[in-house]
PyMOL commands that place a pseudoatom at each C-alpha (Angstrom):
pseudoatom trace, name=CA, resn=MET, resi=1, chain=A, elem=C, hetatm=0, pos=[0.126, -0.149, 0.024]
pseudoatom trace, name=CA, resn=ASP, resi=2, chain=A, elem=C, hetatm=0, pos=[1.389, 3.503, -0.957]
pseudoatom trace, name=CA, resn=LEU, resi=3, chain=A, elem=C, hetatm=0, pos=[0.842, 5.698, 2.259]
pseudoatom trace, name=CA, resn=LYS, resi=4, chain=A, elem=C, hetatm=0, pos=[2.408, 8.685, 0.543]
pseudoatom trace, name=CA, resn=LEU, resi=5, chain=A, elem=C, hetatm=0, pos=[-0.403, 8.487, -1.952]
pseudoatom trace, name=CA, resn=LEU, resi=6, chain=A, elem=C, hetatm=0, pos=[-3.005, 7.715, 0.158]
pseudoatom trace, name=CA, resn=LEU, resi=7, chain=A, elem=C, hetatm=0, pos=[-2.055, 10.576, 2.671]
pseudoatom trace, name=CA, resn=ALA, resi=8, chain=A, elem=C, hetatm=0, pos=[-1.821, 13.060, -0.693]
pseudoatom trace, name=CA, resn=VAL, resi=9, chain=A, elem=C, hetatm=0, pos=[-5.219, 12.100, -1.418]
pseudoatom trace, name=CA, resn=SER, resi=10, chain=A, elem=C, hetatm=0, pos=[-6.898, 11.943, 1.719]
pseudoatom trace, name=CA, resn=SER, resi=11, chain=A, elem=C, hetatm=0, pos=[-5.169, 16.000, 1.733]
pseudoatom trace, name=CA, resn=LEU, resi=12, chain=A, elem=C, hetatm=0, pos=[-6.450, 17.122, -1.133]
pseudoatom trace, name=CA, resn=HIS, resi=13, chain=A, elem=C, hetatm=0, pos=[-10.205, 15.749, 0.077]
pseudoatom trace, name=CA, resn=PHE, resi=14, chain=A, elem=C, hetatm=0, pos=[-10.158, 17.323, 3.358]
pseudoatom trace, name=CA, resn=LEU, resi=15, chain=A, elem=C, hetatm=0, pos=[-9.171, 20.718, 1.794]
pseudoatom trace, name=CA, resn=ALA, resi=16, chain=A, elem=C, hetatm=0, pos=[-11.950, 20.187, -1.061]
pseudoatom trace, name=CA, resn=LEU, resi=17, chain=A, elem=C, hetatm=0, pos=[-14.478, 18.802, 2.079]
pseudoatom trace, name=CA, resn=VAL, resi=18, chain=A, elem=C, hetatm=0, pos=[-14.251, 22.115, 3.969]
pseudoatom trace, name=CA, resn=SER, resi=19, chain=A, elem=C, hetatm=0, pos=[-14.704, 24.306, 1.416]
pseudoatom trace, name=CA, resn=PRO, resi=20, chain=A, elem=C, hetatm=0, pos=[-18.652, 25.489, 1.640]
pseudoatom trace, name=CA, resn=GLY, resi=21, chain=A, elem=C, hetatm=0, pos=[-20.597, 24.082, -0.996]
pseudoatom trace, name=CA, resn=PRO, resi=22, chain=A, elem=C, hetatm=0, pos=[-24.295, 22.158, -0.720]
pseudoatom trace, name=CA, resn=ASP, resi=23, chain=A, elem=C, hetatm=0, pos=[-23.241, 19.475, 1.338]
pseudoatom trace, name=CA, resn=PHE, resi=24, chain=A, elem=C, hetatm=0, pos=[-22.101, 22.003, 3.821]
pseudoatom trace, name=CA, resn=VAL, resi=25, chain=A, elem=C, hetatm=0, pos=[-25.228, 24.249, 3.709]
pseudoatom trace, name=CA, resn=LEU, resi=26, chain=A, elem=C, hetatm=0, pos=[-27.381, 20.969, 3.676]
pseudoatom trace, name=CA, resn=THR, resi=27, chain=A, elem=C, hetatm=0, pos=[-25.670, 19.817, 6.842]
pseudoatom trace, name=CA, resn=VAL, resi=28, chain=A, elem=C, hetatm=0, pos=[-26.085, 23.296, 8.648]
pseudoatom trace, name=CA, resn=ARG, resi=29, chain=A, elem=C, hetatm=0, pos=[-29.758, 23.641, 7.367]
pseudoatom trace, name=CA, resn=ASN, resi=30, chain=A, elem=C, hetatm=0, pos=[-30.627, 20.115, 8.639]
pseudoatom trace, name=CA, resn=ALA, resi=31, chain=A, elem=C, hetatm=0, pos=[-28.367, 20.263, 11.943]
pseudoatom trace, name=CA, resn=LEU, resi=32, chain=A, elem=C, hetatm=0, pos=[-30.161, 23.777, 12.968]
pseudoatom trace, name=CA, resn=GLN, resi=33, chain=A, elem=C, hetatm=0, pos=[-33.560, 22.269, 12.040]
pseudoatom trace, name=CA, resn=PHE, resi=34, chain=A, elem=C, hetatm=0, pos=[-33.565, 19.123, 13.306]
pseudoatom trace, name=CA, resn=GLY, resi=35, chain=A, elem=C, hetatm=0, pos=[-31.012, 18.531, 15.757]
pseudoatom trace, name=CA, resn=ARG, resi=36, chain=A, elem=C, hetatm=0, pos=[-27.385, 16.640, 15.380]
pseudoatom trace, name=CA, resn=ASN, resi=37, chain=A, elem=C, hetatm=0, pos=[-28.989, 13.119, 14.765]
pseudoatom trace, name=CA, resn=MET, resi=38, chain=A, elem=C, hetatm=0, pos=[-30.137, 14.793, 11.330]
pseudoatom trace, name=CA, resn=GLY, resi=39, chain=A, elem=C, hetatm=0, pos=[-26.957, 16.243, 10.705]
pseudoatom trace, name=CA, resn=PHE, resi=40, chain=A, elem=C, hetatm=0, pos=[-25.104, 12.611, 11.219]
pseudoatom trace, name=CA, resn=ALA, resi=41, chain=A, elem=C, hetatm=0, pos=[-27.783, 11.064, 8.850]
pseudoatom trace, name=CA, resn=THR, resi=42, chain=A, elem=C, hetatm=0, pos=[-27.079, 13.656, 6.067]
pseudoatom trace, name=CA, resn=ALA, resi=43, chain=A, elem=C, hetatm=0, pos=[-23.162, 13.653, 6.821]
pseudoatom trace, name=CA, resn=VAL, resi=44, chain=A, elem=C, hetatm=0, pos=[-23.909, 9.424, 6.321]
pseudoatom trace, name=CA, resn=GLY, resi=45, chain=A, elem=C, hetatm=0, pos=[-25.668, 10.019, 3.248]
pseudoatom trace, name=CA, resn=PHE, resi=46, chain=A, elem=C, hetatm=0, pos=[-22.740, 12.669, 2.010]
pseudoatom trace, name=CA, resn=GLY, resi=47, chain=A, elem=C, hetatm=0, pos=[-19.702, 9.275, 2.819]
pseudoatom trace, name=CA, resn=MET, resi=48, chain=A, elem=C, hetatm=0, pos=[-21.887, 6.704, 0.735]
pseudoatom trace, name=CA, resn=GLY, resi=49, chain=A, elem=C, hetatm=0, pos=[-22.038, 9.411, -2.242]
pseudoatom trace, name=CA, resn=ILE, resi=50, chain=A, elem=C, hetatm=0, pos=[-17.996, 9.341, -1.743]
pseudoatom trace, name=CA, resn=ALA, resi=51, chain=A, elem=C, hetatm=0, pos=[-18.034, 5.783, -2.173]
pseudoatom trace, name=CA, resn=LEU, resi=52, chain=A, elem=C, hetatm=0, pos=[-20.301, 5.382, -5.316]
pseudoatom trace, name=CA, resn=HIS, resi=53, chain=A, elem=C, hetatm=0, pos=[-17.901, 8.198, -7.281]
pseudoatom trace, name=CA, resn=VAL, resi=54, chain=A, elem=C, hetatm=0, pos=[-15.127, 6.295, -5.924]
pseudoatom trace, name=CA, resn=SER, resi=55, chain=A, elem=C, hetatm=0, pos=[-16.551, 3.070, -7.106]
pseudoatom trace, name=CA, resn=TYR, resi=56, chain=A, elem=C, hetatm=0, pos=[-17.134, 4.405, -10.201]
pseudoatom trace, name=CA, resn=ALA, resi=57, chain=A, elem=C, hetatm=0, pos=[-14.197, 5.710, -11.145]
pseudoatom trace, name=CA, resn=VAL, resi=58, chain=A, elem=C, hetatm=0, pos=[-12.385, 2.668, -10.467]
pseudoatom trace, name=CA, resn=GLY, resi=59, chain=A, elem=C, hetatm=0, pos=[-14.502, 0.896, -12.168]
pseudoatom trace, name=CA, resn=GLY, resi=60, chain=A, elem=C, hetatm=0, pos=[-13.580, 2.542, -15.549]
pseudoatom trace, name=CA, resn=VAL, resi=61, chain=A, elem=C, hetatm=0, pos=[-16.896, 4.162, -15.731]
pseudoatom trace, name=CA, resn=ALA, resi=62, chain=A, elem=C, hetatm=0, pos=[-14.474, 7.403, -15.587]
pseudoatom trace, name=CA, resn=ILE, resi=63, chain=A, elem=C, hetatm=0, pos=[-13.301, 6.529, -19.250]
pseudoatom trace, name=CA, resn=LEU, resi=64, chain=A, elem=C, hetatm=0, pos=[-17.009, 5.964, -20.463]
pseudoatom trace, name=CA, resn=ILE, resi=65, chain=A, elem=C, hetatm=0, pos=[-17.997, 9.568, -18.506]
pseudoatom trace, name=CA, resn=HIS, resi=66, chain=A, elem=C, hetatm=0, pos=[-14.839, 11.377, -20.600]
pseudoatom trace, name=CA, resn=LYS, resi=67, chain=A, elem=C, hetatm=0, pos=[-16.060, 9.456, -24.039]
pseudoatom trace, name=CA, resn=PHE, resi=68, chain=A, elem=C, hetatm=0, pos=[-19.141, 10.307, -23.777]
pseudoatom trace, name=CA, resn=PRO, resi=69, chain=A, elem=C, hetatm=0, pos=[-19.766, 13.337, -22.048]
pseudoatom trace, name=CA, resn=GLN, resi=70, chain=A, elem=C, hetatm=0, pos=[-23.215, 13.578, -22.460]
pseudoatom trace, name=CA, resn=ILE, resi=71, chain=A, elem=C, hetatm=0, pos=[-23.565, 10.978, -19.713]
pseudoatom trace, name=CA, resn=PHE, resi=72, chain=A, elem=C, hetatm=0, pos=[-22.033, 14.118, -17.210]
pseudoatom trace, name=CA, resn=GLU, resi=73, chain=A, elem=C, hetatm=0, pos=[-24.062, 16.388, -18.432]
pseudoatom trace, name=CA, resn=PHE, resi=74, chain=A, elem=C, hetatm=0, pos=[-27.238, 14.797, -17.972]
pseudoatom trace, name=CA, resn=VAL, resi=75, chain=A, elem=C, hetatm=0, pos=[-25.968, 13.977, -14.453]
pseudoatom trace, name=CA, resn=LYS, resi=76, chain=A, elem=C, hetatm=0, pos=[-25.457, 17.797, -13.722]
pseudoatom trace, name=CA, resn=ILE, resi=77, chain=A, elem=C, hetatm=0, pos=[-28.798, 18.387, -15.042]
pseudoatom trace, name=CA, resn=LEU, resi=78, chain=A, elem=C, hetatm=0, pos=[-30.428, 16.530, -12.623]
pseudoatom trace, name=CA, resn=GLY, resi=79, chain=A, elem=C, hetatm=0, pos=[-27.942, 17.728, -10.252]
pseudoatom trace, name=CA, resn=ALA, resi=80, chain=A, elem=C, hetatm=0, pos=[-29.270, 21.300, -10.843]
pseudoatom trace, name=CA, resn=LEU, resi=81, chain=A, elem=C, hetatm=0, pos=[-32.771, 20.460, -10.412]
pseudoatom trace, name=CA, resn=TYR, resi=82, chain=A, elem=C, hetatm=0, pos=[-32.437, 18.644, -7.288]
pseudoatom trace, name=CA, resn=LEU, resi=83, chain=A, elem=C, hetatm=0, pos=[-30.410, 21.674, -5.698]
pseudoatom trace, name=CA, resn=ILE, resi=84, chain=A, elem=C, hetatm=0, pos=[-33.325, 23.953, -7.071]
pseudoatom trace, name=CA, resn=TRP, resi=85, chain=A, elem=C, hetatm=0, pos=[-36.126, 21.253, -5.697]
pseudoatom trace, name=CA, resn=LEU, resi=86, chain=A, elem=C, hetatm=0, pos=[-33.996, 22.058, -2.025]
pseudoatom trace, name=CA, resn=GLY, resi=87, chain=A, elem=C, hetatm=0, pos=[-34.398, 25.493, -2.332]
pseudoatom trace, name=CA, resn=LEU, resi=88, chain=A, elem=C, hetatm=0, pos=[-38.354, 25.777, -3.342]
pseudoatom trace, name=CA, resn=SER, resi=89, chain=A, elem=C, hetatm=0, pos=[-39.141, 23.006, -0.333]
pseudoatom trace, name=CA, resn=THR, resi=90, chain=A, elem=C, hetatm=0, pos=[-37.192, 25.099, 1.994]
pseudoatom trace, name=CA, resn=LEU, resi=91, chain=A, elem=C, hetatm=0, pos=[-38.899, 28.367, 0.991]
pseudoatom trace, name=CA, resn=TRP, resi=92, chain=A, elem=C, hetatm=0, pos=[-42.310, 25.646, 1.290]
pseudoatom trace, name=CA, resn=ALA, resi=93, chain=A, elem=C, hetatm=0, pos=[-40.959, 25.190, 4.772]
pseudoatom trace, name=CA, resn=ILE, resi=94, chain=A, elem=C, hetatm=0, pos=[-40.369, 29.050, 5.675]
pseudoatom trace, name=CA, resn=ARG, resi=95, chain=A, elem=C, hetatm=0, pos=[-44.380, 29.154, 4.897]
pseudoatom trace, name=CA, resn=ASN, resi=96, chain=A, elem=C, hetatm=0, pos=[-45.397, 26.007, 7.521]
pseudoatom trace, name=CA, resn=PRO, resi=97, chain=A, elem=C, hetatm=0, pos=[-42.984, 25.878, 9.410]
pseudoatom trace, name=CA, resn=LYS, resi=98, chain=A, elem=C, hetatm=0, pos=[-45.226, 24.024, 12.451]
pseudoatom trace, name=CA, resn=ALA, resi=99, chain=A, elem=C, hetatm=0, pos=[-43.724, 20.718, 11.938]
pseudoatom trace, name=CA, resn=VAL, resi=100, chain=A, elem=C, hetatm=0, pos=[-40.266, 21.722, 11.981]
pseudoatom trace, name=CA, resn=HIS, resi=101, chain=A, elem=C, hetatm=0, pos=[-41.161, 23.107, 15.517]
pseudoatom trace, name=CA, resn=GLU, resi=102, chain=A, elem=C, hetatm=0, pos=[-42.764, 19.861, 16.578]
pseudoatom trace, name=CA, resn=VAL, resi=103, chain=A, elem=C, hetatm=0, pos=[-39.393, 18.421, 15.922]
pseudoatom trace, name=CA, resn=VAL, resi=104, chain=A, elem=C, hetatm=0, pos=[-37.266, 20.811, 17.626]
pseudoatom trace, name=CA, resn=ALA, resi=105, chain=A, elem=C, hetatm=0, pos=[-39.994, 20.790, 20.526]
pseudoatom trace, name=CA, resn=GLU, resi=106, chain=A, elem=C, hetatm=0, pos=[-39.929, 17.415, 21.110]
pseudoatom trace, name=CA, resn=LYS, resi=107, chain=A, elem=C, hetatm=0, pos=[-36.224, 17.419, 21.453]
pseudoatom trace, name=CA, resn=LYS, resi=108, chain=A, elem=C, hetatm=0, pos=[-36.228, 13.957, 18.633]
pseudoatom trace, name=CA, resn=VAL, resi=109, chain=A, elem=C, hetatm=0, pos=[-35.934, 13.202, 15.129]
pseudoatom trace, name=CA, resn=GLN, resi=110, chain=A, elem=C, hetatm=0, pos=[-38.050, 10.309, 14.021]
pseudoatom trace, name=CA, resn=GLU, resi=111, chain=A, elem=C, hetatm=0, pos=[-36.812, 7.941, 11.770]
pseudoatom trace, name=CA, resn=GLN, resi=112, chain=A, elem=C, hetatm=0, pos=[-38.623, 8.983, 8.886]
pseudoatom trace, name=CA, resn=THR, resi=113, chain=A, elem=C, hetatm=0, pos=[-37.033, 12.372, 9.063]
pseudoatom trace, name=CA, resn=LEU, resi=114, chain=A, elem=C, hetatm=0, pos=[-33.620, 10.748, 9.824]
pseudoatom trace, name=CA, resn=MET, resi=115, chain=A, elem=C, hetatm=0, pos=[-34.045, 8.467, 6.382]
pseudoatom trace, name=CA, resn=THR, resi=116, chain=A, elem=C, hetatm=0, pos=[-34.789, 11.898, 4.713]
pseudoatom trace, name=CA, resn=GLY, resi=117, chain=A, elem=C, hetatm=0, pos=[-31.608, 13.593, 5.926]
pseudoatom trace, name=CA, resn=LEU, resi=118, chain=A, elem=C, hetatm=0, pos=[-29.853, 10.379, 4.574]
pseudoatom trace, name=CA, resn=ARG, resi=119, chain=A, elem=C, hetatm=0, pos=[-31.544, 10.138, 1.057]
pseudoatom trace, name=CA, resn=GLN, resi=120, chain=A, elem=C, hetatm=0, pos=[-30.469, 13.875, 0.755]
pseudoatom trace, name=CA, resn=GLY, resi=121, chain=A, elem=C, hetatm=0, pos=[-27.101, 14.213, 1.587]
pseudoatom trace, name=CA, resn=PHE, resi=122, chain=A, elem=C, hetatm=0, pos=[-26.635, 11.031, -0.710]
pseudoatom trace, name=CA, resn=LEU, resi=123, chain=A, elem=C, hetatm=0, pos=[-28.901, 12.470, -3.486]
pseudoatom trace, name=CA, resn=THR, resi=124, chain=A, elem=C, hetatm=0, pos=[-26.802, 15.882, -3.029]
pseudoatom trace, name=CA, resn=ASN, resi=125, chain=A, elem=C, hetatm=0, pos=[-23.349, 14.549, -3.467]
pseudoatom trace, name=CA, resn=ILE, resi=126, chain=A, elem=C, hetatm=0, pos=[-23.889, 11.775, -5.980]
pseudoatom trace, name=CA, resn=LEU, resi=127, chain=A, elem=C, hetatm=0, pos=[-25.736, 14.719, -8.240]
pseudoatom trace, name=CA, resn=ASN, resi=128, chain=A, elem=C, hetatm=0, pos=[-23.058, 17.643, -7.538]
pseudoatom trace, name=CA, resn=PRO, resi=129, chain=A, elem=C, hetatm=0, pos=[-20.945, 18.372, -10.578]
pseudoatom trace, name=CA, resn=LYS, resi=130, chain=A, elem=C, hetatm=0, pos=[-18.310, 19.610, -8.599]
pseudoatom trace, name=CA, resn=ALA, resi=131, chain=A, elem=C, hetatm=0, pos=[-17.844, 16.266, -6.435]
pseudoatom trace, name=CA, resn=THR, resi=132, chain=A, elem=C, hetatm=0, pos=[-17.865, 14.377, -9.955]
pseudoatom trace, name=CA, resn=LEU, resi=133, chain=A, elem=C, hetatm=0, pos=[-15.575, 16.350, -11.355]
pseudoatom trace, name=CA, resn=PHE, resi=134, chain=A, elem=C, hetatm=0, pos=[-13.031, 16.404, -8.442]
pseudoatom trace, name=CA, resn=THR, resi=135, chain=A, elem=C, hetatm=0, pos=[-13.215, 12.352, -8.089]
pseudoatom trace, name=CA, resn=LEU, resi=136, chain=A, elem=C, hetatm=0, pos=[-12.542, 11.702, -11.622]
pseudoatom trace, name=CA, resn=GLY, resi=137, chain=A, elem=C, hetatm=0, pos=[-9.750, 14.312, -11.118]
pseudoatom trace, name=CA, resn=LEU, resi=138, chain=A, elem=C, hetatm=0, pos=[-8.390, 12.450, -8.213]
pseudoatom trace, name=CA, resn=PHE, resi=139, chain=A, elem=C, hetatm=0, pos=[-8.172, 9.058, -9.939]
pseudoatom trace, name=CA, resn=THR, resi=140, chain=A, elem=C, hetatm=0, pos=[-7.824, 10.066, -13.417]
pseudoatom trace, name=CA, resn=SER, resi=141, chain=A, elem=C, hetatm=0, pos=[-4.390, 12.230, -12.776]
pseudoatom trace, name=CA, resn=ILE, resi=142, chain=A, elem=C, hetatm=0, pos=[-3.596, 12.172, -9.412]
pseudoatom trace, name=CA, resn=ILE, resi=143, chain=A, elem=C, hetatm=0, pos=[-3.660, 8.754, -8.785]
pseudoatom trace, name=CA, resn=PRO, resi=144, chain=A, elem=C, hetatm=0, pos=[-0.962, 6.539, -11.024]
pseudoatom trace, name=CA, resn=PRO, resi=145, chain=A, elem=C, hetatm=0, pos=[-3.603, 4.145, -13.188]
pseudoatom trace, name=CA, resn=GLU, resi=146, chain=A, elem=C, hetatm=0, pos=[-0.531, 1.463, -11.787]
pseudoatom trace, name=CA, resn=THR, resi=147, chain=A, elem=C, hetatm=0, pos=[-1.685, 1.220, -8.896]
pseudoatom trace, name=CA, resn=ASN, resi=148, chain=A, elem=C, hetatm=0, pos=[-2.705, -1.437, -6.820]
pseudoatom trace, name=CA, resn=LEU, resi=149, chain=A, elem=C, hetatm=0, pos=[-6.185, -2.637, -6.047]
pseudoatom trace, name=CA, resn=PRO, resi=150, chain=A, elem=C, hetatm=0, pos=[-5.533, -2.313, -2.062]
pseudoatom trace, name=CA, resn=THR, resi=151, chain=A, elem=C, hetatm=0, pos=[-4.270, 1.104, -2.265]
pseudoatom trace, name=CA, resn=LEU, resi=152, chain=A, elem=C, hetatm=0, pos=[-7.263, 2.113, -4.589]
pseudoatom trace, name=CA, resn=ILE, resi=153, chain=A, elem=C, hetatm=0, pos=[-9.859, 0.709, -1.878]
pseudoatom trace, name=CA, resn=ALA, resi=154, chain=A, elem=C, hetatm=0, pos=[-7.624, 2.606, 0.994]
pseudoatom trace, name=CA, resn=CYS, resi=155, chain=A, elem=C, hetatm=0, pos=[-8.341, 5.828, -0.651]
pseudoatom trace, name=CA, resn=GLY, resi=156, chain=A, elem=C, hetatm=0, pos=[-11.948, 5.583, -1.279]
pseudoatom trace, name=CA, resn=VAL, resi=157, chain=A, elem=C, hetatm=0, pos=[-12.617, 4.158, 2.029]
pseudoatom trace, name=CA, resn=ASN, resi=158, chain=A, elem=C, hetatm=0, pos=[-10.375, 7.144, 3.679]
pseudoatom trace, name=CA, resn=MET, resi=159, chain=A, elem=C, hetatm=0, pos=[-12.056, 9.586, 1.374]
pseudoatom trace, name=CA, resn=SER, resi=160, chain=A, elem=C, hetatm=0, pos=[-15.827, 8.145, 2.684]
pseudoatom trace, name=CA, resn=VAL, resi=161, chain=A, elem=C, hetatm=0, pos=[-14.685, 8.199, 6.312]
pseudoatom trace, name=CA, resn=LEU, resi=162, chain=A, elem=C, hetatm=0, pos=[-13.522, 11.805, 6.268]
pseudoatom trace, name=CA, resn=THR, resi=163, chain=A, elem=C, hetatm=0, pos=[-16.548, 13.407, 4.559]
pseudoatom trace, name=CA, resn=VAL, resi=164, chain=A, elem=C, hetatm=0, pos=[-18.491, 11.319, 7.100]
pseudoatom trace, name=CA, resn=LEU, resi=165, chain=A, elem=C, hetatm=0, pos=[-16.694, 12.761, 10.132]
pseudoatom trace, name=CA, resn=TRP, resi=166, chain=A, elem=C, hetatm=0, pos=[-16.076, 16.163, 8.979]
pseudoatom trace, name=CA, resn=PHE, resi=167, chain=A, elem=C, hetatm=0, pos=[-19.828, 16.975, 8.413]
pseudoatom trace, name=CA, resn=MET, resi=168, chain=A, elem=C, hetatm=0, pos=[-20.770, 15.262, 11.645]
pseudoatom trace, name=CA, resn=VAL, resi=169, chain=A, elem=C, hetatm=0, pos=[-18.416, 17.615, 13.235]
pseudoatom trace, name=CA, resn=VAL, resi=170, chain=A, elem=C, hetatm=0, pos=[-20.482, 20.081, 11.268]
pseudoatom trace, name=CA, resn=SER, resi=171, chain=A, elem=C, hetatm=0, pos=[-23.483, 19.208, 13.082]
pseudoatom trace, name=CA, resn=VAL, resi=172, chain=A, elem=C, hetatm=0, pos=[-22.258, 18.926, 16.651]
pseudoatom trace, name=CA, resn=LEU, resi=173, chain=A, elem=C, hetatm=0, pos=[-20.744, 22.545, 16.063]
pseudoatom trace, name=CA, resn=PHE, resi=174, chain=A, elem=C, hetatm=0, pos=[-24.559, 23.615, 14.532]
pseudoatom trace, name=CA, resn=SER, resi=175, chain=A, elem=C, hetatm=0, pos=[-26.821, 21.547, 16.860]
pseudoatom trace, name=CA, resn=THR, resi=176, chain=A, elem=C, hetatm=0, pos=[-25.822, 23.116, 20.130]
pseudoatom trace, name=CA, resn=LYS, resi=177, chain=A, elem=C, hetatm=0, pos=[-28.530, 24.362, 22.405]
pseudoatom trace, name=CA, resn=ASN, resi=178, chain=A, elem=C, hetatm=0, pos=[-27.215, 28.069, 22.215]
pseudoatom trace, name=CA, resn=VAL, resi=179, chain=A, elem=C, hetatm=0, pos=[-26.756, 28.024, 18.249]
pseudoatom trace, name=CA, resn=ARG, resi=180, chain=A, elem=C, hetatm=0, pos=[-30.129, 26.134, 17.755]
pseudoatom trace, name=CA, resn=MET, resi=181, chain=A, elem=C, hetatm=0, pos=[-31.508, 28.894, 20.067]
pseudoatom trace, name=CA, resn=GLY, resi=182, chain=A, elem=C, hetatm=0, pos=[-30.311, 31.643, 17.981]
pseudoatom trace, name=CA, resn=TYR, resi=183, chain=A, elem=C, hetatm=0, pos=[-31.362, 30.063, 14.597]
pseudoatom trace, name=CA, resn=LEU, resi=184, chain=A, elem=C, hetatm=0, pos=[-34.829, 29.526, 16.134]
pseudoatom trace, name=CA, resn=THR, resi=185, chain=A, elem=C, hetatm=0, pos=[-34.879, 33.199, 17.013]
pseudoatom trace, name=CA, resn=ALA, resi=186, chain=A, elem=C, hetatm=0, pos=[-34.663, 34.231, 12.853]
pseudoatom trace, name=CA, resn=GLU, resi=187, chain=A, elem=C, hetatm=0, pos=[-35.505, 31.264, 11.530]
pseudoatom trace, name=CA, resn=ARG, resi=188, chain=A, elem=C, hetatm=0, pos=[-37.373, 32.425, 8.604]
pseudoatom trace, name=CA, resn=GLY, resi=189, chain=A, elem=C, hetatm=0, pos=[-34.472, 34.787, 7.667]
pseudoatom trace, name=CA, resn=ILE, resi=190, chain=A, elem=C, hetatm=0, pos=[-32.059, 32.103, 8.064]
pseudoatom trace, name=CA, resn=ASN, resi=191, chain=A, elem=C, hetatm=0, pos=[-33.922, 29.185, 6.063]
pseudoatom trace, name=CA, resn=PHE, resi=192, chain=A, elem=C, hetatm=0, pos=[-34.753, 32.209, 3.318]
pseudoatom trace, name=CA, resn=VAL, resi=193, chain=A, elem=C, hetatm=0, pos=[-30.802, 32.642, 2.853]
pseudoatom trace, name=CA, resn=PHE, resi=194, chain=A, elem=C, hetatm=0, pos=[-30.465, 29.075, 2.754]
pseudoatom trace, name=CA, resn=ALA, resi=195, chain=A, elem=C, hetatm=0, pos=[-33.292, 28.510, 0.076]
pseudoatom trace, name=CA, resn=MET, resi=196, chain=A, elem=C, hetatm=0, pos=[-31.633, 31.248, -2.199]
pseudoatom trace, name=CA, resn=PHE, resi=197, chain=A, elem=C, hetatm=0, pos=[-28.279, 29.309, -2.455]
pseudoatom trace, name=CA, resn=PHE, resi=198, chain=A, elem=C, hetatm=0, pos=[-29.515, 26.304, -2.988]
pseudoatom trace, name=CA, resn=LEU, resi=199, chain=A, elem=C, hetatm=0, pos=[-31.983, 28.219, -6.302]
pseudoatom trace, name=CA, resn=PHE, resi=200, chain=A, elem=C, hetatm=0, pos=[-28.883, 30.324, -7.006]
pseudoatom trace, name=CA, resn=ALA, resi=201, chain=A, elem=C, hetatm=0, pos=[-26.216, 26.927, -6.994]
pseudoatom trace, name=CA, resn=GLY, resi=202, chain=A, elem=C, hetatm=0, pos=[-28.621, 25.117, -9.409]
pseudoatom trace, name=CA, resn=THR, resi=203, chain=A, elem=C, hetatm=0, pos=[-29.558, 27.956, -12.079]
pseudoatom trace, name=CA, resn=MET, resi=204, chain=A, elem=C, hetatm=0, pos=[-25.927, 28.752, -11.737]
pseudoatom trace, name=CA, resn=ILE, resi=205, chain=A, elem=C, hetatm=0, pos=[-24.705, 25.158, -12.753]
pseudoatom trace, name=CA, resn=ILE, resi=206, chain=A, elem=C, hetatm=0, pos=[-27.444, 25.203, -15.370]
pseudoatom trace, name=CA, resn=LEU, resi=207, chain=A, elem=C, hetatm=0, pos=[-26.499, 27.992, -17.306]
pseudoatom trace, name=CA, resn=LYS, resi=208, chain=A, elem=C, hetatm=0, pos=[-22.565, 26.834, -17.220]
for i in range(1, 208): cmd.bond("trace and resi %d" % i, "trace and resi %d" % (i + 1))
show_as sticks, trace
zoom trace
């Protein structure tokens, strides 16, 4: 196993993780609205998405995407539409905040809500064109083609674990009592900012 390569890939991936984007905003929104466990579920969804990206990169699908760019364009449009849907659903929550307050008051998140967080995290990540390009870039330019399978697997597992751990840390930070109480005092305005971010990000992806 090439430990130097593993460290290089992990470092690059972590730098990409800490750069604010749709994954970060979704984690913050879910942690603020529904609490730490919801943020954790979202983080696990991101990790699953990274695992899928790595799987198709290692499996040679990257070559197929390079050969048929229409595939990437299709995924990009799906991702943009999903971000727009997240934005619209957040705007809808501003008009109908009752469900959110009920969850906060009960101090727990129902299983269905946790599954929603998992699904949102997974879909946001796999449909994020930047995540797709980043993973393809790593496995087609940074990682040599002669790299052995154990090292490739280690890189993929490490990327997934780093993703989950980072966004769990974000969830803990934004689900503390004081932060959430502050959020509730300005809930409508903050949710509006989240909605505008998702709508803007989705629109920009379509226009590019």
